[in-house]
C-alpha positions, 0 to 999 in steps of 0.5 A, a space after each residue: 711684328 712683335 717685338 721679341 726685345 725685353 729691356 729694349 733700352 737696356 739692350 740698346 745701352 748693352 748692344 753699344 757698349 758691345 759695339 765699343 768694346 765696353 767703351 763704358 769702362 773708359 770712362 774717368 773715375 777720378 771724381 770718385 776715387 780717393 784723391 790722395 791716392 787714386 785708389 779706393 779704401 775700406 774708408 771710402 763710403 758714400 760713393 754713388 750707387 754702381 754704374 755699368 764699367 765704373 770699376 776702377 773705383 773699387 780697386 784698393 791696390 796702391 798705384 804706386 810703390 810709395 805708399 803713405 798713410 791716408 789718415 791719422 788714427 789717433 793721437 793719444 798723449 797718455 801724459 805726453 804731448 803730440 802737435 801737428 799729428 797730421 804732419 806725418 802724412 806728407 812730406 811738407 816741411 811740417 812735421 809731428 812731433 811727439 814729446 815724453 813730457 815725464 818720465 810715465 808719459 807715453 804718448 804714441 800716434 796711429 795712423 791707417 794706411 787705408 788697406 793693407 799693405 806690406 814692405 819696408 817703411 821709410 821714415 823721414 825724421 826732422 832731427 835726433 831722437 832717442 829710440 823710436 818704435 815703429 809697431 805694425 797691425 792688421 786691425 786696430 783691436 790688436 794693436 798692442 804695445 809691441 803690434 798686432 800679436 797678443 804673447 803667441 807666435 805662428 809656429 815658424 818662430 820656433 823659440 821665440 815664444 820664450 823671449 820677452 816681445 820686444 825681442 821676437 823676430 817676427 813680433 817685435 816693433 822696428 826701431 831706430 834712434 835717429 842721429 839726425 834729420 834724415 830719411 830712415 830706410 827700414 833694413 827689415 821689410 813688415 809683412 801684411 799690415 794697415 796701421 802704424 803706431 809711432 811712439 818713444 821706446 820706454 826706456 826714452 828719457 822724460 823731456 825727449 822727443 821725436 820730429 817726424 815729417 813723413 812715413 810712407 812704405 816701399 810696397 813690395 806685393 806683385 813685383 814686376 807689375 805695373 800698379 798704375 796700369 789698372 788693366 794690367 794689374 787686374 786683366 779680370 774684373 767684375 762689377 754689379 748692381 750690388 756695392 757690398 758684392 763689389 767690395 768682396 770682389 775687389 777685396 779678394 783681388 786685393 788679397 791675391 795681389 798682396 800675397 804675390 810676392 818676390 821669393 826671396 822675401 818669404 816668411 813674417 819679416 821677409 828674410 828668407 828665400 821660400 821657393 824659385 822663380 819671379 813671383 809667387 803666391 803665399 798664404 798670407 801677406 803677414 803669416 806665414 809667407 809660405 806657399 802651402 799646397 793646400 792655398 794653391 787650388 783656389 787661390 788659383 782660381 782666384 787669381 786666374 779671373 782677377 790678376 791673371 798672373 799665371 808666372 806666380 802660378 807656375 813659380 808656386 808649383 815649382 817650388 813645391 815640386 822641388 820639395 819632392 822626396 824619393 818616396 814621391 811626397 810633396 811637401 805641404 809648404 815651400 822650403 824656408 831657412 827655419 825648418 819646417 817639420 810640420 810641412 812634412 805632415 799633411 797627405 792632404 796638401 800631397 794632393 791639394 798640389 796634384 789638384 793645383 796642377 790640374 786647375 792650372 792646365 784648366 785655366 791656362 791650357 799649358 801643355 809645356 807646363 804640364 810635360 815639365 811637371 809629369 815627373 813630379 806629378 807621376 811619383 807624386 801619384 805613385 806616392 799616394 798608392 802606397 797609402 792606399 787600404 784595399 778590401 776585396 783584394 786576395 793575398 796578404 798584407 802582413 810584413 815585418 821585414 824587407 829583404 833587399 833584392 840583390 842583382 843576379 837574384 830573384 825573390 818570389 811568392 807563389 800563391 793559388 788564385 780561387 777565382 779569375 783576377 786581373 793584376 796581381 803585385 806586392 808591396 816594394 820599398 827602396 829605403 826612401 832612395 830614388 833610381 830603384 828598377 825592377 822587374 815583376 813577372 807573373 807566371 802560370 805553374 811553379 817556379 822553374 817550369 811555369 808558363 809566362 803570363 805577363 812580365 813588366 819592367 817598373 822603373 824609379 820605384 816610389 818608396 812602399 809602392 804597390 806595384 801591379 801588373 795588369 793583364 790583358 784579360 783575366 786570368 784563370 783560376 790556378 796556381 800561379 808565381 810572381 817573381 821580382 828580378 833585375 835590380 838596379 838600385 835599392 829595392 826590396 819586397 815587403 815579406 812576413 817572417 810566419 806564414 801570412 797566406 796559407 795558399 802560397 810561399 815565399 821564395 829566394 832565387 827560386 827556393 821556398 823559404 819561411 813565410 810570406 811576401 806582401 802580395 795582391 790579387 785583383 780578382 774580378 769583382 764589383 766589391 772590391 774597394 780602396 781608401 787612402 789612409 792617412 794614418 801616421 801620414 799627419 793627415 788632415 790640416 784641421 784634425 790630424 791624423 783620422 785614418 781614412 777620410 771622406 774629404 781626402 779620398 773624394 778628393 783623390 777622385 778628382 785628382 784620379 780623374 784629371 790625372 788620366 786626361 794628364 796621362 793621355 796628353 803624355 800618350 801614357 795609356 796604360 796609366 790612364 786606365 790605370 787611374 781610371 780603374 782606380 775611380 770606382 774602387 774609391 767611390 765604392 770605399 767612400 759610399 761603403 765605410 764613410 756614409 752614416 745613414 742615422 745622420 744623413 752625411 758622410 763621417 769625417 773619417 773611420 777614425 772619428 766616424 761620430 763627427 760630421 765633417 764640412 770639407 768631407 760632404 762637400 767634396 763628396 757632392 763636388 766630386 760626383 762621389 756622393 749618388 743624387 739622394 745622398 748629396 741633397 741629405 748631405 747639403 740639408 744635414 750641413 745646413 741643419 747642423 753647421 750653419 751660423 751667423 758667420 757662415 757654415 763651420 767646420 764640422 760637428 763632435 770634436 772637429 774644430 769650431 770655427 768658419 773657414 772662407 776657404 771651404 765655404 767657398 766650396 760648399 757655396 759652389 756645391 750649393 750652385 752646382 747642385 741647383 740650390 742657389 738661394 743657400 749658395 747666395 746665403 753663404 756668399 753673402 753671410 761668409 764675404 759680405 761681413 768681412 769686406 762690406 760691414 764694419 765690425 767690433 775687432 777686440 772691443 774697437 770698432 773697424 772699417 770693413 776689412 781689406 783683406 780676407 780673414 784666415 778663418 772666423 771664429 763663431 762669435 766673429 772675431 777673428 781666429 787667432 786674434 792678433 797673430 792671425 791672418 787678416 790677408 789669407 789669399 785661400 779666403 777670398 773665395 768670394 771673388 771666384 764665386 762672383 766671376 764663375 757662378 754669379 757672372 757665370 763664366 768658367 772654363 769647360 776645356 783647357 785654356 778656355 778652348 771651351 767654356 760656359 756661361 751660366 749665371 746664378 743672378 739671385 736678387 741682382 738688377 744686372 752684373 758684368 765683367 771682363 774673365 781674361 783667358 789665353 785666347 783673349 778676354 770673355 765680356 759678359 753683361 747681363 741684365 734681369 727684371 725679376 718681375 717680369 722674368 726677363 733676362 738679357 745678356 751681351 757677350 763678347 768671345 774671343 776667336 779660338 774658342 766655343 761655348 755653352 751658354 746658359 739662359 736662366 727660365 723660370 718655366 716656359 721660355 722664349 729665347 732669342 740670339 742676335 734677333 733669330 728663335 732659338 727657343 720657342 718655350 717647347 722646342 728648338 729653333 736653333 743652336 742646340 738649344 735645349 732645357 733642364 727647367 732652369 736653364 736653356 742651353 745654348 751651343 754652337 755660337 761662334 765666337 764674337 758679340 752676341 746679344 742673347 734674350 729671354 721672356 715668358 714664352 706666353 708673351 708671343 
């Protein structure tokens, strides 16, 4: 009998692991962990090659809330004296002592906590001393006299930039002059840092000294989480045969943990309430310590496969929801006590909140939370329609006044339709108030004598919304009258005082007045287009106002698609229909107005038509806006024009020249989705191996691999914004999500993983395994491959209540066997609905439980 097993020994090992529910993970890993803390650090090199199940040695997050430094980096006497520098590492009664032997002496000690931490500093002083300074930094290269900033501040620091650095609210070192021996608890939190410098203040007199027995940090990230329980800290994990990839995954996971904070400990010194609930995920452990919408969609994806902190995501989304204005606009960031005008300036981020809620539902299936957020969601969607420009509509958008509609009165507009139409409406301001209701009615014929065609009551009208009456069937050409009536609250109708629409006229109480009211008539046409316009809305995070952008409109298509599904969950079929009808109009708008045939890519925007933007082209591909030929050309153009030694940069021309790990995640995802695996792998290794698995010079100082994801990377490989930048920025940790969702291959296909896919992209790995948390229980996956012999084996265990599609890599005719049963013979299906697209063999209908799937060349039968 033919033995269909591949890697017989490996399969036996994996099967044993499956039967014991991955028992290998329970093996002790103490021998390979850092003895003093029980966790890995960026300095814990020289470990043995990764072994299946041995994932805990890579975890960077400390196991206890009290965190001591791991090592002394330097003891620089600078004309003074430092004795017993290692005495600061532990409270053992043998203190470190710094002495200022002369007026010009400036001795300083630097210690390394081994990973990015945040919290409250605690110092054991051995006796009285003059003012002692404690300066913090995420890097050695930018650790200056006062910390890791270099003379600029983040926008949230407001007027601090004009002050001496020692006096700046967020950049100054923390300081204390102990009156005697004892423990000083720093009253002010310090956001993300790794290195601590201890020195006497410049005004300390010659001959003075300070003795410190120990320093430590009360670690405040991930409040309410038991750090010692590694399975509770990381319900999801990943491990592979590649040490560098493992460091990427756990570096990203630690970035998420470090960015999960108590919402009462926001902004850089932890003094402001920035949200509601138990925990929120902020943009950076150090800066800005705010919830930003643009970060949530990707930080959610990373959290769901690692910490699975659904509470933090709910609280983050709720915190932003509470910022919603009367017109439906959602602030770009969470509220804070310092004022945040910039948070009102990103229409792109308004979209990202919607996308973040949709991603939350996909990973959790939490219908109750969607229902809670539904009023916020619908108002936010309505606000977007106030920003839609339209082509292919009849009517007029001219406006110079907005007369309010008073109770008992009507306002109207006559028009003549020259072709069949399916909807008609106008633009209605509420003067930024809420609670405005009105009725729109459409009559065939003249005011007072027409036949009612349709009428609709609009409640809680969003300021400046375009409101349309959708007709059950197309209306014939002819004369019509559109009337606004029965107001509640403050509502008006944008009007132009001169004749802007010759085919009709404005009316008040049924009587003609000068001018015309805004009017859109949706004629039956395949050429109608709509696009979101960012002009005067602050536009986009990285390049501001630029008109109609490719990225924002492609993202809008994704939002509309899932919004329709949300509407059906709420039994609101009219909204579902309306949002689906908008999709082809926006898709046509992007392809008609923003494709650059000469460049072979989509333009940044109508305002910057010469620029080729990474984000616009990536989202045109991911959203399906780009047809297959344009998707291929766009990705080719990005590779040719944007790829650098550190990843893909943001764009050409006037665009900022930097590498964003955030957008590189989406580009790598697009390349995986389009079957361009080698290119996706290149970005994965280029962007994230550089950060997490390589020593590198930073500002002239060689540093160990990072333990947090960099906000951005300059084209010379240095950190964006240098010392003022963020070196632990959750939105940049997308490598973690890529490794679980794409390399291991586990993705949700339906809400809450009720349906899922397992589609590995193995690259050159020998093996990978992991645990993916779902509301139904964990999905366990382990696979191995022998690339030289085209053999692959996958072992998986799935929870009850789930069904999935399994994709087995197949390079050429391949035989696939499931639990000893032939499923695909290289040509035809034998079981599990097997079929192929030439790259994978797809299997469906596998019941929940444990399965082993193997594949080998069909010609070996």
